[in-house]
Backbone atoms as SQL, in Angstrom:
CREATE TABLE atoms (id INTEGER PRIMARY KEY, chain TEXT, resi INTEGER, resn TEXT, atom TEXT, x REAL, y REAL, z REAL);
INSERT INTO atoms VALUES
  (1, 'A', 1, 'UNK', 'N', 7.261, 4.974, -13.322),
  (2, 'A', 1, 'UNK', 'CA', 7.097, 3.819, -12.453),
  (3, 'A', 1, 'UNK', 'C', 5.605, 3.492, -12.342),
  (4, 'A', 2, 'UNK', 'N', 5.237, 2.273, -12.607),
  (5, 'A', 2, 'UNK', 'CA', 3.833, 1.861, -12.646),
  (6, 'A', 2, 'UNK', 'C', 3.142, 2.019, -11.301),
  (7, 'A', 3, 'UNK', 'N', 3.836, 1.764, -10.211),
  (8, 'A', 3, 'UNK', 'CA', 3.209, 1.867, -8.891),
  (9, 'A', 3, 'UNK', 'C', 2.788, 3.308, -8.597),
  (10, 'A', 4, 'UNK', 'N', 3.570, 4.288, -9.033),
  (11, 'A', 4, 'UNK', 'CA', 3.202, 5.687, -8.809),
  (12, 'A', 4, 'UNK', 'C', 1.982, 6.079, -9.628),
  (13, 'A', 5, 'UNK', 'N', 1.871, 5.555, -10.853),
  (14, 'A', 5, 'UNK', 'CA', 0.664, 5.828, -11.653),
  (15, 'A', 5, 'UNK', 'C', -0.563, 5.243, -10.967),
  (16, 'A', 6, 'UNK', 'N', -0.431, 4.030, -10.410),
  (17, 'A', 6, 'UNK', 'CA', -1.534, 3.389, -9.702),
  (18, 'A', 6, 'UNK', 'C', -1.938, 4.219, -8.489),
  (19, 'A', 7, 'UNK', 'N', -0.966, 4.715, -7.742),
  (20, 'A', 7, 'UNK', 'CA', -1.240, 5.513, -6.543),
  (21, 'A', 7, 'UNK', 'C', -1.948, 6.803, -6.921),
  (22, 'A', 8, 'UNK', 'N', -1.442, 7.489, -7.944),
  (23, 'A', 8, 'UNK', 'CA', -2.080, 8.737, -8.368),
  (24, 'A', 8, 'UNK', 'C', -3.514, 8.488, -8.827),
  (25, 'A', 9, 'UNK', 'N', -3.727, 7.416, -9.556),
  (26, 'A', 9, 'UNK', 'CA', -5.059, 7.095, -10.066),
  (27, 'A', 9, 'UNK', 'C', -6.026, 6.791, -8.925),
  (28, 'A', 10, 'UNK', 'N', -5.623, 5.947, -7.974),
  (29, 'A', 10, 'UNK', 'CA', -6.515, 5.589, -6.877),
  (30, 'A', 10, 'UNK', 'C', -6.689, 6.740, -5.900),
  (31, 'A', 11, 'UNK', 'N', -5.644, 7.557, -5.705),
  (32, 'A', 11, 'UNK', 'CA', -5.719, 8.670, -4.769),
  (33, 'A', 11, 'UNK', 'C', -6.637, 9.776, -5.273),
  (34, 'A', 12, 'UNK', 'N', -6.706, 9.946, -6.569),
  (35, 'A', 12, 'UNK', 'CA', -7.511, 11.017, -7.132),
  (36, 'A', 12, 'UNK', 'C', -8.996, 10.804, -6.884),
  (37, 'A', 13, 'UNK', 'N', -9.435, 9.575, -6.711),
  (38, 'A', 13, 'UNK', 'CA', -10.856, 9.300, -6.557),
  (39, 'A', 13, 'UNK', 'C', -11.274, 9.110, -5.105),
  (40, 'A', 14, 'UNK', 'N', -10.380, 9.263, -4.181),
  (41, 'A', 14, 'UNK', 'CA', -10.668, 9.034, -2.769),
  (42, 'A', 14, 'UNK', 'C', -10.376, 10.281, -1.954),
  (43, 'A', 15, 'UNK', 'N', -10.919, 10.309, -0.749),
  (44, 'A', 15, 'UNK', 'CA', -10.647, 11.394, 0.180),
  (45, 'A', 15, 'UNK', 'C', -9.362, 11.068, 0.937),
  (46, 'A', 16, 'UNK', 'N', -8.240, 11.373, 0.311),
  (47, 'A', 16, 'UNK', 'CA', -6.934, 11.049, 0.884),
  (48, 'A', 16, 'UNK', 'C', -6.141, 12.342, 1.016),
  (49, 'A', 17, 'UNK', 'N', -5.563, 12.579, 2.192),
  (50, 'A', 17, 'UNK', 'CA', -4.776, 13.810, 2.367),
  (51, 'A', 17, 'UNK', 'C', -3.591, 13.858, 1.407),
  (52, 'A', 18, 'UNK', 'N', -3.207, 15.059, 1.044),
  (53, 'A', 18, 'UNK', 'CA', -2.046, 15.245, 0.177),
  (54, 'A', 18, 'UNK', 'C', -0.817, 14.627, 0.838),
  (55, 'A', 19, 'UNK', 'N', -0.012, 13.935, 0.025),
  (56, 'A', 19, 'UNK', 'CA', 1.187, 13.302, 0.539),
  (57, 'A', 19, 'UNK', 'C', 0.952, 11.910, 1.094),
  (58, 'A', 20, 'UNK', 'N', -0.231, 11.364, 0.880),
  (59, 'A', 20, 'UNK', 'CA', -0.603, 10.036, 1.367),
  (60, 'A', 20, 'UNK', 'C', -1.215, 9.228, 0.231),
  (61, 'A', 21, 'UNK', 'N', -1.346, 7.919, 0.442),
  (62, 'A', 21, 'UNK', 'CA', -2.050, 7.070, -0.510),
  (63, 'A', 21, 'UNK', 'C', -2.681, 5.903, 0.246),
  (64, 'A', 22, 'UNK', 'N', -3.629, 5.269, -0.402),
  (65, 'A', 22, 'UNK', 'CA', -4.353, 4.162, 0.222),
  (66, 'A', 22, 'UNK', 'C', -3.787, 2.826, -0.238),
  (67, 'A', 23, 'UNK', 'N', -3.730, 1.901, 0.702),
  (68, 'A', 23, 'UNK', 'CA', -3.393, 0.514, 0.396),
  (69, 'A', 23, 'UNK', 'C', -4.444, -0.363, 1.052),
  (70, 'A', 24, 'UNK', 'N', -4.612, -1.559, 0.515),
  (71, 'A', 24, 'UNK', 'CA', -5.533, -2.529, 1.082),
  (72, 'A', 24, 'UNK', 'C', -4.706, -3.686, 1.609),
  (73, 'A', 25, 'UNK', 'N', -4.971, -4.059, 2.859),
  (74, 'A', 25, 'UNK', 'CA', -4.145, -5.040, 3.552),
  (75, 'A', 25, 'UNK', 'C', -5.022, -6.127, 4.146),
  (76, 'A', 26, 'UNK', 'N', -4.530, -7.353, 4.081),
  (77, 'A', 26, 'UNK', 'CA', -5.219, -8.463, 4.714),
  (78, 'A', 26, 'UNK', 'C', -5.131, -9.699, 3.850),
  (79, 'A', 27, 'UNK', 'N', -5.245, -10.822, 4.507),
  (80, 'A', 27, 'UNK', 'CA', -5.151, -12.080, 3.780),
  (81, 'A', 27, 'UNK', 'C', -6.510, -12.504, 3.235),
  (82, 'A', 28, 'UNK', 'N', -7.554, -12.381, 4.023),
  (83, 'A', 28, 'UNK', 'CA', -8.910, -12.715, 3.556),
  (84, 'A', 28, 'UNK', 'C', -9.719, -11.425, 3.398),
  (85, 'A', 29, 'UNK', 'N', -10.047, -10.770, 4.507),
  (86, 'A', 29, 'UNK', 'CA', -10.718, -9.476, 4.490),
  (87, 'A', 29, 'UNK', 'C', -9.674, -8.423, 4.211),
  (88, 'A', 30, 'UNK', 'N', -9.963, -7.497, 3.336),
  (89, 'A', 30, 'UNK', 'CA', -9.031, -6.412, 3.041),
  (90, 'A', 30, 'UNK', 'C', -9.479, -5.160, 3.790),
  (91, 'A', 31, 'UNK', 'N', -8.531, -4.528, 4.473),
  (92, 'A', 31, 'UNK', 'CA', -8.805, -3.294, 5.196),
  (93, 'A', 31, 'UNK', 'C', -7.995, -2.170, 4.549),
  (94, 'A', 32, 'UNK', 'N', -8.615, -1.015, 4.424),
  (95, 'A', 32, 'UNK', 'CA', -7.967, 0.139, 3.788),
  (96, 'A', 32, 'UNK', 'C', -7.159, 0.926, 4.820),
  (97, 'A', 33, 'UNK', 'N', -5.911, 1.243, 4.467),
  (98, 'A', 33, 'UNK', 'CA', -5.042, 2.076, 5.294),
  (99, 'A', 33, 'UNK', 'C', -4.565, 3.242, 4.436),
  (100, 'A', 34, 'UNK', 'N', -4.490, 4.419, 5.027),
  (101, 'A', 34, 'UNK', 'CA', -3.941, 5.590, 4.345),
  (102, 'A', 34, 'UNK', 'C', -2.586, 5.864, 4.987),
  (103, 'A', 35, 'UNK', 'N', -1.548, 5.837, 4.151),
  (104, 'A', 35, 'UNK', 'CA', -0.184, 5.951, 4.665),
  (105, 'A', 35, 'UNK', 'C', 0.580, 7.029, 3.899),
  (106, 'A', 36, 'UNK', 'N', 1.654, 7.551, 4.506),
  (107, 'A', 36, 'UNK', 'CA', 2.440, 8.599, 3.827),
  (108, 'A', 36, 'UNK', 'C', 3.196, 8.060, 2.607),
  (109, 'A', 37, 'UNK', 'N', 3.296, 8.877, 1.592),
  (110, 'A', 37, 'UNK', 'CA', 4.050, 8.511, 0.393),
  (111, 'A', 37, 'UNK', 'C', 5.518, 8.277, 0.734),
  (112, 'A', 38, 'UNK', 'N', 5.999, 8.890, 1.788),
  (113, 'A', 38, 'UNK', 'CA', 7.406, 8.728, 2.179),
  (114, 'A', 38, 'UNK', 'C', 7.754, 7.266, 2.449),
  (115, 'A', 39, 'UNK', 'N', 6.762, 6.440, 2.770),
  (116, 'A', 39, 'UNK', 'CA', 7.014, 5.008, 3.000),
  (117, 'A', 39, 'UNK', 'C', 7.556, 4.324, 1.746),
  (118, 'A', 40, 'UNK', 'N', 7.280, 4.892, 0.575),
  (119, 'A', 40, 'UNK', 'CA', 7.737, 4.276, -0.681),
  (120, 'A', 40, 'UNK', 'C', 9.255, 4.162, -0.758),
  (121, 'A', 41, 'UNK', 'N', 9.959, 5.012, -0.049),
  (122, 'A', 41, 'UNK', 'CA', 11.422, 4.976, -0.106),
  (123, 'A', 41, 'UNK', 'C', 12.036, 4.057, 0.952),
  (124, 'A', 42, 'UNK', 'N', 11.215, 3.479, 1.810),
  (125, 'A', 42, 'UNK', 'CA', 11.698, 2.610, 2.885),
  (126, 'A', 42, 'UNK', 'C', 11.894, 1.178, 2.389),
  (127, 'A', 43, 'UNK', 'N', 13.069, 0.584, 2.618),
  (128, 'A', 43, 'UNK', 'CA', 13.329, -0.788, 2.157),
  (129, 'A', 43, 'UNK', 'C', 12.304, -1.815, 2.660),
  (130, 'A', 44, 'UNK', 'N', 11.859, -1.704, 3.909),
  (131, 'A', 44, 'UNK', 'CA', 10.861, -2.658, 4.423),
  (132, 'A', 44, 'UNK', 'C', 9.558, -2.567, 3.633),
  (133, 'A', 45, 'UNK', 'N', 9.151, -1.345, 3.316),
  (134, 'A', 45, 'UNK', 'CA', 7.914, -1.164, 2.555),
  (135, 'A', 45, 'UNK', 'C', 8.104, -1.600, 1.112),
  (136, 'A', 46, 'UNK', 'N', 9.274, -1.356, 0.565),
  (137, 'A', 46, 'UNK', 'CA', 9.559, -1.798, -0.799),
  (138, 'A', 46, 'UNK', 'C', 9.476, -3.313, -0.917),
  (139, 'A', 47, 'UNK', 'N', 9.871, -4.026, 0.142),
  (140, 'A', 47, 'UNK', 'CA', 9.728, -5.489, 0.147),
  (141, 'A', 47, 'UNK', 'C', 8.263, -5.888, 0.037),
  (142, 'A', 48, 'UNK', 'N', 7.387, -5.192, 0.774),
  (143, 'A', 48, 'UNK', 'CA', 5.950, -5.484, 0.684),
  (144, 'A', 48, 'UNK', 'C', 5.423, -5.203, -0.724),
  (145, 'A', 49, 'UNK', 'N', 5.881, -4.116, -1.322),
  (146, 'A', 49, 'UNK', 'CA', 5.441, -3.795, -2.685),
  (147, 'A', 49, 'UNK', 'C', 5.904, -4.849, -3.682),
  (148, 'A', 50, 'UNK', 'N', 7.099, -5.382, -3.475),
  (149, 'A', 50, 'UNK', 'CA', 7.588, -6.456, -4.349),
  (150, 'A', 50, 'UNK', 'C', 6.717, -7.699, -4.220),
  (151, 'A', 51, 'UNK', 'N', 6.331, -8.026, -2.993),
  (152, 'A', 51, 'UNK', 'CA', 5.434, -9.167, -2.777),
  (153, 'A', 51, 'UNK', 'C', 4.093, -8.920, -3.455),
  (154, 'A', 52, 'UNK', 'N', 3.611, -7.687, -3.351),
  (155, 'A', 52, 'UNK', 'CA', 2.345, -7.333, -3.986),
  (156, 'A', 52, 'UNK', 'C', 2.433, -7.480, -5.494),
  (157, 'A', 53, 'UNK', 'N', 3.538, -7.014, -6.072),
  (158, 'A', 53, 'UNK', 'CA', 3.728, -7.130, -7.519),
  (159, 'A', 53, 'UNK', 'C', 3.782, -8.587, -7.946),
  (160, 'A', 54, 'UNK', 'N', 4.475, -9.427, -7.166),
  (161, 'A', 54, 'UNK', 'CA', 4.561, -10.852, -7.502),
  (162, 'A', 54, 'UNK', 'C', 3.192, -11.523, -7.471),
  (163, 'A', 55, 'UNK', 'N', 2.369, -11.149, -6.490),
  (164, 'A', 55, 'UNK', 'CA', 1.067, -11.797, -6.344),
  (165, 'A', 55, 'UNK', 'C', 0.008, -11.238, -7.282),
  (166, 'A', 56, 'UNK', 'N', -0.018, -9.902, -7.447),
  (167, 'A', 56, 'UNK', 'CA', -1.092, -9.272, -8.205),
  (168, 'A', 56, 'UNK', 'C', -0.647, -8.617, -9.504),
  (169, 'A', 57, 'UNK', 'N', 0.647, -8.454, -9.722),
  (170, 'A', 57, 'UNK', 'CA', 1.100, -7.632, -10.844),
  (171, 'A', 57, 'UNK', 'C', 0.670, -6.213, -10.555),
  (172, 'A', 58, 'UNK', 'N', 0.228, -5.501, -11.559),
  (173, 'A', 58, 'UNK', 'CA', -0.297, -4.160, -11.321),
  (174, 'A', 58, 'UNK', 'C', -1.793, -4.116, -11.583),
  (175, 'A', 59, 'UNK', 'N', -2.440, -5.262, -11.530),
  (176, 'A', 59, 'UNK', 'CA', -3.890, -5.371, -11.673),
  (177, 'A', 59, 'UNK', 'C', -4.449, -5.711, -10.292),
  (178, 'A', 60, 'UNK', 'N', -4.626, -4.695, -9.472),
  (179, 'A', 60, 'UNK', 'CA', -5.067, -4.915, -8.097),
  (180, 'A', 60, 'UNK', 'C', -6.587, -4.984, -8.030),
  (181, 'A', 61, 'UNK', 'N', -7.127, -6.025, -7.409),
  (182, 'A', 61, 'UNK', 'CA', -8.567, -6.245, -7.386),
  (183, 'A', 61, 'UNK', 'C', -9.361, -5.172, -6.644),
  (184, 'A', 62, 'UNK', 'N', -8.752, -4.458, -5.728),
  (185, 'A', 62, 'UNK', 'CA', -9.470, -3.450, -4.945),
  (186, 'A', 62, 'UNK', 'C', -9.410, -2.067, -5.600),
  (187, 'A', 63, 'UNK', 'N', -8.702, -1.917, -6.709),
  (188, 'A', 63, 'UNK', 'CA', -8.595, -0.628, -7.364),
  (189, 'A', 63, 'UNK', 'C', -7.444, 0.209, -6.847),
  (190, 'A', 64, 'UNK', 'N', -6.773, -0.235, -5.823),
  (191, 'A', 64, 'UNK', 'CA', -5.596, 0.425, -5.271),
  (192, 'A', 64, 'UNK', 'C', -4.567, -0.650, -4.996),
  (193, 'A', 65, 'UNK', 'N', -3.468, -0.252, -4.417),
  (194, 'A', 65, 'UNK', 'CA', -2.413, -1.213, -4.122),
  (195, 'A', 65, 'UNK', 'C', -2.884, -2.162, -3.020),
  (196, 'A', 66, 'UNK', 'N', -2.794, -3.458, -3.276),
  (197, 'A', 66, 'UNK', 'CA', -3.172, -4.477, -2.298),
  (198, 'A', 66, 'UNK', 'C', -1.900, -5.131, -1.776),
  (199, 'A', 67, 'UNK', 'N', -1.744, -5.125, -0.458),
  (200, 'A', 67, 'UNK', 'CA', -0.567, -5.693, 0.179),
  (201, 'A', 67, 'UNK', 'C', -0.935, -7.066, 0.743),
  (202, 'A', 68, 'UNK', 'N', -0.284, -8.128, 0.286),
  (203, 'A', 68, 'UNK', 'CA', -0.641, -9.483, 0.717),
  (204, 'A', 68, 'UNK', 'C', 0.061, -9.887, 2.028),
  (205, 'A', 69, 'UNK', 'N', -0.387, -9.302, 3.133),
  (206, 'A', 69, 'UNK', 'CA', 0.140, -9.693, 4.439),
  (207, 'A', 69, 'UNK', 'C', -0.965, -9.493, 5.476),
  (208, 'A', 70, 'UNK', 'N', -0.740, -9.966, 6.683),
  (209, 'A', 70, 'UNK', 'CA', -1.742, -9.797, 7.736),
  (210, 'A', 70, 'UNK', 'C', -1.775, -8.341, 8.196),
  (211, 'A', 71, 'UNK', 'N', -2.927, -7.926, 8.718),
  (212, 'A', 71, 'UNK', 'CA', -3.047, -6.575, 9.259),
  (213, 'A', 71, 'UNK', 'C', -2.052, -6.356, 10.389),
  (214, 'A', 72, 'UNK', 'N', -1.878, -7.358, 11.252),
  (215, 'A', 72, 'UNK', 'CA', -0.950, -7.221, 12.380),
  (216, 'A', 72, 'UNK', 'C', 0.469, -6.943, 11.903),
  (217, 'A', 73, 'UNK', 'N', 0.921, -7.683, 10.900),
  (218, 'A', 73, 'UNK', 'CA', 2.262, -7.477, 10.359),
  (219, 'A', 73, 'UNK', 'C', 2.383, -6.080, 9.761),
  (220, 'A', 74, 'UNK', 'N', 1.375, -5.656, 9.019),
  (221, 'A', 74, 'UNK', 'CA', 1.396, -4.342, 8.382),
  (222, 'A', 74, 'UNK', 'C', 1.422, -3.230, 9.432),
  (223, 'A', 75, 'UNK', 'N', 0.615, -3.355, 10.458),
  (224, 'A', 75, 'UNK', 'CA', 0.577, -2.344, 11.518),
  (225, 'A', 75, 'UNK', 'C', 1.921, -2.286, 12.239),
  (226, 'A', 76, 'UNK', 'N', 2.507, -3.447, 12.505),
  (227, 'A', 76, 'UNK', 'CA', 3.821, -3.488, 13.141),
  (228, 'A', 76, 'UNK', 'C', 4.864, -2.795, 12.264),
  (229, 'A', 77, 'UNK', 'N', 4.877, -3.115, 10.981),
  (230, 'A', 77, 'UNK', 'CA', 5.848, -2.524, 10.061),
  (231, 'A', 77, 'UNK', 'C', 5.663, -1.012, 9.965),
  (232, 'A', 78, 'UNK', 'N', 4.437, -0.543, 9.780),
  (233, 'A', 78, 'UNK', 'CA', 4.224, 0.899, 9.640),
  (234, 'A', 78, 'UNK', 'C', 4.512, 1.631, 10.951),
  (235, 'A', 79, 'UNK', 'N', 4.301, 0.983, 12.078),
  (236, 'A', 79, 'UNK', 'CA', 4.650, 1.605, 13.364),
  (237, 'A', 79, 'UNK', 'C', 6.152, 1.834, 13.440),
  (238, 'A', 80, 'UNK', 'N', 6.926, 0.856, 12.983),
  (239, 'A', 80, 'UNK', 'CA', 8.391, 0.993, 12.994),
  (240, 'A', 80, 'UNK', 'C', 8.834, 2.079, 12.013),
  (241, 'A', 81, 'UNK', 'N', 8.151, 2.206, 10.875),
  (242, 'A', 81, 'UNK', 'CA', 8.539, 3.221, 9.890),
  (243, 'A', 81, 'UNK', 'C', 8.206, 4.629, 10.365),
  (244, 'A', 82, 'UNK', 'N', 7.207, 4.763, 11.197),
  (245, 'A', 82, 'UNK', 'CA', 6.804, 6.099, 11.687),
  (246, 'A', 82, 'UNK', 'C', 7.781, 6.642, 12.738),
  (247, 'A', 83, 'UNK', 'N', 8.584, 5.775, 13.325),
  (248, 'A', 83, 'UNK', 'CA', 9.518, 6.227, 14.390),
  (249, 'A', 83, 'UNK', 'C', 10.787, 6.784, 13.824);
């Protein structure tokens, strides 16, 4: 799966705890978030990844996965996934 190769590649060069990966979120300014890999199996998060693939393909400008949504929406979604 291409997204997992991207995560492994970007995670290897950053200070990211084991079992987590970095994503960049925001419509204009991009902010880096470190989230658990377990989110990859969540349907809500998979929808965001599909949107990311449609907008960027697998050529992400920040060097990691870029999620094309507002920070507020992303924080709300990840808060729900953590419960």
